[in-house]
N, C-alpha and C positions, 0 to 999 in steps of 0.2 A: 599389642604388646602378646602376650603369650596365645597364638593361634595353633592351640595345636590339631584341628580339626574335630569330626566324631564319629567314631565307629558306625557301624548300620547296626541296627537291633532285628532279631529275629522273632516270630508269633511266640509267645508263650505256649511251650511245647513241642516246640518240635528242634530236633538236634541244630545247634551253632557250630557250622563245621571250625568258626574262628575258636573257640574253647582247647580244640586240640590241636592249633596252630601254636607255632612261637608267639608269646604276646607282643602287643604294642605298646612300646613306652608310651605313645602317644597317646594311646587309649587310656595307659596308667594314668597319665600326668592329668588330663581331661579327669576322667575321676575322682582322683584326690582332691584336685583342685574344687570341682563341685560341693565335694561330702568336707572338705575343710571348712570352707565357706560358709554353707549350710547349717554344719550338724557343729562344726568346731574340731578342733584337732585332735583334742584330748579324747572327745566322745566318739571319734571316728576309727573303726581297727582295719588292721589288715582284710578283713573278710569282708567289711563293708565297700575296700575299694573294689578287692575283686569281683565282687557280686555286681557292684556299678559299672565294671569295664570289661565284665562278660570273661574272665579267666580263672583261673582255678589259685587259692592262695600262692602255691610254689613257684606259681611263673611268675609272680611279682617280685622275688626275690631274684630273679634272671637278671636285674638292672639296680635294684637295690638290696641292700643289707637288712634294712630294718625300715619301719615307719617313720623314725627320727631322721634317717638317709634320707629318706622320700621329701620329707617335710623342707629338710634345709635344703635338697636342691629345689625345689619348686620354690622357695622362698627368696634363694640367691638370683632365680633366675629372673622373677619377679620384678626382686628389687631394682637391680641392673635396668633393666628394661625404664624401668620408673623415671631411675635417676638420671638413664641417657636422655629422654623424651625434657625430663624439667630443666637439666643442668645447663644449657643453652639459656632459658627462659631467665634464670636466676640472676647469670650474667650478662644479660642486657640492660644498655643505657636507656634514658630516656626518660620522660615525666613519669611520675607516679604511679596515675591511672592508666596511660597506655600499659604500660609492664604489667599491671597484675590483669588489666582485659589480656592480655595472652597467656598471663598465666591461667585466668579460667578458660579460655579458646584450649587451651595444652588439656587441661584437666578434661573438659567436658569430650573432646574426641577420646583420649584415654578409656574414660568409664563408658565412652559407645562402642571402643573398639573391644575393650575388654572388662568389665564393671567386675569381673570376680578375680580377678587378677591384683587388682587395686584395694580391694577388699582386704584380701588376703593379706595382703601387706601391711596394711593400717591395723587388721586384727591379729596380726600374730609376731607384732616387731618387738616387743619384750621376751618373746620366747626363743625366735629364731635371731637375732640380731647378735647377742654373744656367739652365737657359734659360726656367723658369718665374719663378723667386723674385719679380721684379720686382714682377710680379702680382700677389705676397699680402702683401708690404711686413713685416709685423712677424706676421701673424696666421699661423703656423704649427701644424703637431701638435708637433713640438720645442718652440716658445714656449710652448703653453698647459701643456707637461707638465710644463717647466722651472717657470713660477709656482705651477702646483700644488705641486713639490715644495718649491720655495722656501719656500712658505707653509708647509707640511709639516712643516719640519723649523724653521723658527723657531717653531713652534709645540709642538715635542717630539712630535707623533705620528709623522714619517719619521724614522731613525738620520740619525747625521750623521760618524758613522765611515767610511763610502763615499764617497768625492768624487761630488759634485755630477753632474758629466759621466758619471760610470761608471753613476750608477742612471739615468739619463737613457737610456745605450744598454744598459742591465741591461733594463728596462722594452720600449723599442722589439726588442730582439733576441728577447726571450721574446715577445713579439707576431708576430714574423715567420715563428718555428720554430712554434707555434703552428698557424698559416694554412699551413705546410708538410706538418705533419703530419697536418691535414686532408684535407689535397689525395692525402696519401702511401696514405690510410685509415690510417694507424698510431693514430689515436685513433677511438674508436665517436663518430660524432657519432649514434648513435641514442640516447646517453647525456649527452642535452642539460644535465641539472640536475648532476649528476656533474660534468661537463667543467666549467661555471662553477666550480662550487664549490673544483673541485679549483685551477685555475686562478686563483681568489682566493685560495687559501693559498698559493700557491704566490709570487704576489706580493708578498702580507702577509710572508711570510718575508724577501722579498729588501729590502723596504722597514722592518722589524720598529724600533722606535723604541729608542734606545741606554739600555741595561742601566743602573741604575742604580748608583752606585759603592757598594763595599758598606763599610761602616763598620766602624772596626778596634777589637776590643774593647780596653779599658782593661786591663792589665795589674794 
């Protein structure tokens, strides 16, 4: 996803010439993403970001007018990358279990590439989405997930006993908690295939089709 790279650190007490050069936007984004995920957006200050990026506070304003502008930029970029990765999977046809397996493979790869960006989107959706929604129109993660579920429910591949909105909440909540457990090392990321299979099984159980009604025996 967001591959900003990492700046080189200098030993404590030694002068860092980087602090005297124009700031790197990549270093600022890296620092902000790390702190927003670990400490939360509200608890992170411009001073914190500058210290993490090893630049002075005013240097950050070369690229962003405020912490909010930085947060919005970072969220929009991360959300767009996540949507691009998942949009194709949500539109795939085929057996439900095979599609869910592909969802899990895509998601696990995303977490492996950039766990912090994925968590940033999950954790700050309610805060930043109202600020960027107009830039996406009808092209949203919830929108493509809803369309897939609606079609599956109509075709009998997805259960209808649970309201559609609850199914959307359950699927999105599962992905969020899955990412958190990876970050907290409560899931063994080294067992990649079994993790993917297990995640697909859980999603399949959540969305299983309705059972056919039992026929009453004639007396």
